[in-house]
C-alpha positions as CSV (number, residue, x, y, z in Angstrom):
1,M,-75.8,-61.1,-13.8
2,A,-76.5,-58.2,-11.6
3,R,-73.6,-59.0,-9.6
4,A,-71.5,-59.2,-12.6
5,R,-72.7,-55.9,-13.9
6,R,-72.0,-54.3,-10.6
7,G,-68.6,-55.8,-10.4
8,S,-67.9,-54.7,-13.9
9,E,-69.2,-51.1,-12.9
10,R,-66.8,-51.0,-10.0
11,V,-63.9,-52.0,-12.2
12,E,-64.8,-49.3,-14.8
13,R,-65.3,-46.6,-12.1
14,S,-62.0,-47.7,-10.6
15,E,-60.3,-47.4,-14.0
16,E,-61.9,-44.1,-14.7
17,A,-60.7,-42.9,-11.2
18,V,-57.2,-43.9,-12.0
19,I,-57.3,-42.2,-15.4
20,R,-58.9,-38.9,-13.9
21,Q,-56.6,-38.8,-10.8
22,P,-54.7,-35.6,-11.2
23,T,-50.9,-36.1,-11.6
24,M,-48.5,-34.6,-9.1
25,A,-47.0,-31.3,-10.2
26,A,-43.6,-31.7,-11.5
27,R,-41.0,-31.0,-8.7
28,P,-38.2,-28.5,-9.6
29,I,-34.8,-30.1,-9.9
30,I,-32.2,-28.2,-8.0
31,I,-28.6,-28.8,-9.1
32,M,-26.2,-27.5,-6.6
33,A,-22.8,-26.7,-7.9
34,M,-20.0,-28.2,-5.9
35,V,-17.8,-25.5,-4.5
36,E,-14.3,-26.6,-4.2
37,T,-12.3,-25.5,-1.2
38,P,-9.3,-23.4,-2.1
39,L,-5.8,-25.0,-1.6
40,L,-4.4,-21.9,0.1
41,V,-6.1,-18.9,1.5
42,I,-3.9,-16.0,2.9
43,D,-6.3,-13.5,4.7
44,D,-5.0,-10.1,5.6
45,I,-1.7,-11.5,6.9
46,H,0.5,-9.0,8.9
47,A,3.9,-10.3,10.1
48,S,6.9,-9.0,11.7
49,V,10.6,-10.0,12.5
50,E,12.4,-8.7,15.5
51,G,9.6,-6.2,16.1
52,I,9.7,-4.7,12.6
53,E,6.5,-5.2,10.5
54,I,7.3,-6.6,7.1
55,L,3.9,-7.9,5.8
56,K,1.2,-5.3,6.0
57,G,-2.0,-7.1,4.9
58,V,-1.5,-9.8,2.3
59,T,-4.6,-11.4,1.0
60,L,-4.3,-14.1,-1.7
61,T,-6.3,-17.3,-2.7
62,I,-4.7,-20.1,-4.7
63,N,-7.2,-22.8,-6.0
64,A,-6.2,-26.3,-7.2
65,G,-4.5,-26.1,-10.7
66,E,-3.5,-22.5,-10.4
67,T,-0.1,-21.0,-10.6
68,H,0.4,-17.5,-9.1
69,A,3.5,-15.4,-9.5
70,I,4.5,-12.7,-7.1
71,M,6.8,-10.0,-8.6
72,G,8.5,-7.3,-6.5
73,P,11.7,-5.5,-6.0
74,N,14.3,-6.5,-3.4
75,G,13.2,-5.6,0.1
76,S,9.6,-5.6,-0.7
77,G,8.9,-8.7,1.7
78,K,8.5,-11.4,-0.9
79,S,10.8,-13.9,0.9
80,T,9.2,-12.8,4.2
81,L,5.8,-14.1,2.9
82,A,7.4,-17.4,1.7
83,N,8.8,-18.1,5.1
84,V,5.7,-17.1,7.0
85,L,3.6,-19.4,4.7
86,L,5.8,-22.4,5.8
87,G,5.9,-21.3,9.5
88,H,9.4,-20.1,10.0
89,P,9.7,-19.4,13.7
90,A,11.6,-16.0,13.3
91,Y,8.5,-14.4,11.7
92,V,5.6,-13.5,14.0
93,I,2.1,-13.2,12.6
94,T,0.4,-10.3,14.2
95,K,-2.8,-10.3,12.4
96,G,-4.6,-12.5,9.9
97,T,-5.0,-16.2,9.0
98,I,-3.5,-18.7,6.7
99,T,-5.8,-21.6,5.7
100,Y,-4.7,-24.8,3.9
101,K,-7.3,-27.1,2.3
102,G,-10.0,-25.6,4.6
103,E,-7.9,-26.0,7.8
104,D,-6.4,-23.0,9.7
105,I,-2.5,-23.5,9.9
106,T,-1.7,-20.0,11.0
107,T,0.1,-21.3,14.2
108,A,1.1,-24.8,12.8
109,K,4.7,-25.8,12.9
110,P,6.8,-26.2,9.7
111,E,6.9,-30.0,10.1
112,V,3.1,-30.1,10.2
113,R,2.7,-28.0,7.2
114,G,5.3,-30.1,5.3
115,Q,3.5,-33.4,6.3
116,A,0.3,-31.9,5.1
117,G,1.7,-31.3,1.5
118,M,3.2,-27.8,1.5
119,F,6.7,-27.2,0.2
120,L,9.1,-24.3,0.0
121,G,12.0,-24.1,-2.4
122,F,14.6,-21.8,-0.6
123,Q,16.3,-18.8,-2.2
124,Y,19.4,-19.8,-0.4
125,P,19.4,-23.4,0.4
126,E,21.5,-24.4,3.5
127,E,24.3,-26.9,3.6
128,I,23.9,-30.0,5.7
129,P,27.2,-31.8,6.0
130,G,27.1,-35.6,6.5
131,V,23.6,-36.0,5.1
132,S,23.5,-37.4,1.6
133,V,20.8,-36.1,-0.8
134,V,19.2,-39.6,-1.0
135,N,19.1,-40.1,2.7
136,F,17.6,-36.6,3.3
137,L,14.8,-37.3,0.7
138,R,14.2,-40.7,2.1
139,T,13.6,-39.2,5.6
140,A,11.5,-36.2,4.2
141,L,9.4,-38.6,2.0
142,S,8.9,-41.0,4.8
143,N,7.6,-38.2,7.1
144,R,5.5,-36.8,4.3
145,T,3.7,-40.1,3.5
146,G,4.0,-42.1,6.7
147,T,5.7,-44.9,4.6
148,D,9.1,-46.2,5.6
149,F,10.9,-46.3,2.3
150,T,14.0,-48.5,1.9
151,V,17.1,-46.9,0.6
152,L,16.8,-48.9,-2.6
153,E,13.1,-47.8,-3.2
154,L,13.9,-44.2,-2.6
155,R,17.0,-44.4,-4.8
156,L,15.0,-45.7,-7.8
157,K,12.5,-42.9,-7.3
158,V,15.2,-40.2,-7.0
159,M,17.2,-41.5,-9.9
160,E,14.1,-41.1,-12.3
161,A,13.6,-37.5,-11.1
162,M,17.3,-36.8,-11.6
163,R,17.3,-38.0,-15.1
164,E,14.4,-35.7,-15.8
165,L,16.4,-32.7,-14.3
166,G,19.6,-33.6,-16.2
167,M,21.5,-34.5,-13.0
168,E,24.3,-37.1,-12.8
169,A,23.6,-40.3,-10.7
170,S,26.5,-39.5,-8.4
171,F,24.6,-36.4,-7.2
172,A,22.4,-38.5,-5.0
173,D,25.4,-39.5,-2.7
174,R,26.8,-36.0,-2.2
175,Y,26.2,-34.2,1.0
176,L,23.2,-31.9,0.7
177,N,24.2,-28.6,-0.8
178,E,27.9,-29.1,0.3
179,G,30.0,-27.7,-2.4
180,F,27.1,-27.2,-4.7
181,S,27.1,-24.4,-7.2
182,G,24.1,-22.1,-7.3
183,G,22.6,-23.9,-10.2
184,E,23.0,-27.4,-8.4
185,R,21.4,-26.0,-5.3
186,K,18.4,-24.8,-7.2
187,R,18.0,-28.0,-9.2
188,N,18.2,-29.9,-5.9
189,E,15.3,-27.9,-4.7
190,I,13.3,-28.9,-7.7
191,L,14.4,-32.5,-7.2
192,Q,13.1,-32.4,-3.7
193,M,9.7,-31.0,-4.8
194,T,9.5,-33.7,-7.5
195,V,10.1,-36.5,-5.1
196,L,8.0,-35.2,-2.4
197,E,5.0,-34.3,-4.7
198,P,3.5,-31.4,-2.6
199,E,0.0,-30.1,-3.1
200,V,1.2,-26.4,-2.7
201,A,4.7,-25.4,-3.7
202,V,6.2,-22.1,-2.8
203,L,9.3,-21.3,-4.9
204,D,11.2,-18.4,-3.5
205,E,13.3,-16.8,-6.3
206,T,14.4,-20.1,-7.5
207,D,15.6,-18.5,-10.7
208,S,18.1,-16.2,-9.0
209,G,21.7,-17.0,-10.0
210,L,20.8,-19.3,-12.8
211,D,22.1,-19.2,-16.3
212,I,19.8,-19.6,-19.1
213,D,20.3,-23.3,-19.4
214,A,19.8,-24.0,-15.8
215,L,16.7,-21.9,-15.7
216,K,15.1,-23.8,-18.5
217,I,15.8,-27.1,-16.7
218,V,14.3,-25.8,-13.4
219,A,11.3,-24.4,-15.3
220,E,10.7,-27.6,-17.1
221,G,10.8,-29.4,-13.7
222,V,8.0,-27.1,-12.5
223,E,6.0,-27.5,-15.6
224,R,6.1,-31.4,-15.2
225,M,4.6,-30.9,-11.8
226,R,1.7,-28.7,-12.8
227,D,-1.7,-30.4,-12.9
228,D,-5.3,-29.8,-11.9
229,E,-4.7,-30.7,-8.3
230,R,-1.6,-28.8,-7.4
231,G,-1.0,-25.1,-6.7
232,F,2.1,-22.9,-7.2
233,L,3.3,-19.8,-5.8
234,I,6.3,-18.5,-7.8
235,I,8.2,-15.7,-6.2
236,T,10.5,-13.8,-8.4
237,H,12.2,-10.4,-9.0
238,Y,12.6,-10.7,-12.8
239,Q,10.2,-11.7,-15.5
240,R,12.5,-14.3,-17.2
241,M,11.3,-17.3,-15.1
242,L,7.8,-16.5,-16.4
243,D,9.1,-16.8,-20.0
244,Y,9.0,-20.6,-19.3
245,I,6.1,-20.8,-16.8
246,T,3.0,-19.1,-17.7
247,P,1.1,-18.2,-14.5
248,N,-2.7,-17.9,-14.2
249,V,-2.3,-14.7,-12.0
250,V,0.6,-12.3,-11.5
251,H,0.7,-10.0,-8.4
252,V,2.8,-7.0,-7.9
253,F,4.2,-6.9,-4.3
254,L,5.5,-3.7,-2.8
255,D,6.0,-2.6,0.7
256,G,4.8,-5.7,2.3
257,R,1.5,-6.1,0.4
258,I,0.0,-6.8,-3.0
259,V,-0.8,-3.6,-4.8
260,E,-1.9,-4.9,-8.3
261,S,-3.0,-8.3,-9.8
262,G,-3.6,-9.3,-13.4
263,D,-3.1,-12.1,-15.9
264,A,0.3,-13.1,-17.3
265,A,0.5,-10.0,-19.4
266,L,1.1,-8.0,-16.3
267,A,4.6,-9.6,-16.0
268,D,5.5,-8.1,-19.4
269,T,4.2,-4.8,-18.4
270,I,6.4,-4.8,-15.3
271,E,9.5,-5.8,-17.4
272,E,8.9,-2.8,-19.6
273,D,7.8,-0.2,-17.2
274,G,9.3,-1.3,-13.9
275,Y,7.8,-0.9,-10.5
276,D,7.7,3.0,-10.2
277,T,4.1,3.3,-11.3
278,Y,3.0,0.8,-8.6
279,R,5.2,2.5,-5.9
280,T,3.2,5.7,-6.5
281,E,0.0,3.9,-6.3
282,A,1.1,2.1,-3.1
283,V,2.0,5.4,-1.5
284,A,-1.3,6.9,-2.6
285,G,-3.3,3.9,-1.3
């Protein structure tokens, strides 16, 4: 009985010890927010052509899902920026860096940037006689994705995009930009963008030379591509393109640099007041 009592006492003490054992202090839960890497970071870019400095310290960040618009008068350096971003060899970067998805591409060749998912819609697309639209896109898409598409596979993809852009089926077999009107060339640039599905698209005055109907079609093509993963940089001289594409940020570009940034309402202010106020500020700065 004594043994039983002692055993019982040990059990009771053991239970009491468990009950009285102090609990551990609650550990603080730290929730760390995921910081997404910007799609494109332009950091203090200076660039020249034939020894003449055109870009004089451009800084701009585009995140996934954002559309930025750059507005400026002729000769301000907007197209130079577009060409520098895609690595045109005629333009020399003398200072600053360009980072795409966290990787420094400041010295990367144009084909490397294209394969990585960057796209430039040209202001003045060049003719390429002897190369049909569909064959050009087949080669470009194969290089972009690493997949060797058949002509039939690519044709089916192209035809769907052409229908969305209101283009006739025969367009696919025409030589690239040969004999194209201004509107056809610009639609062809949007067709290329649609098929290649870039992650960053730079559109250099895609609206220039377009009548209102063509402008709407081009703008609708851009709008269909906008999503939470893709970024756009729309370069334009006039506000009318932005009547159909509402940007997240508008930048005023003068004398080779950004002198003002704001929301979409800034485009309306520029349309009403022009660039003179910003020229004064640029000189003062």
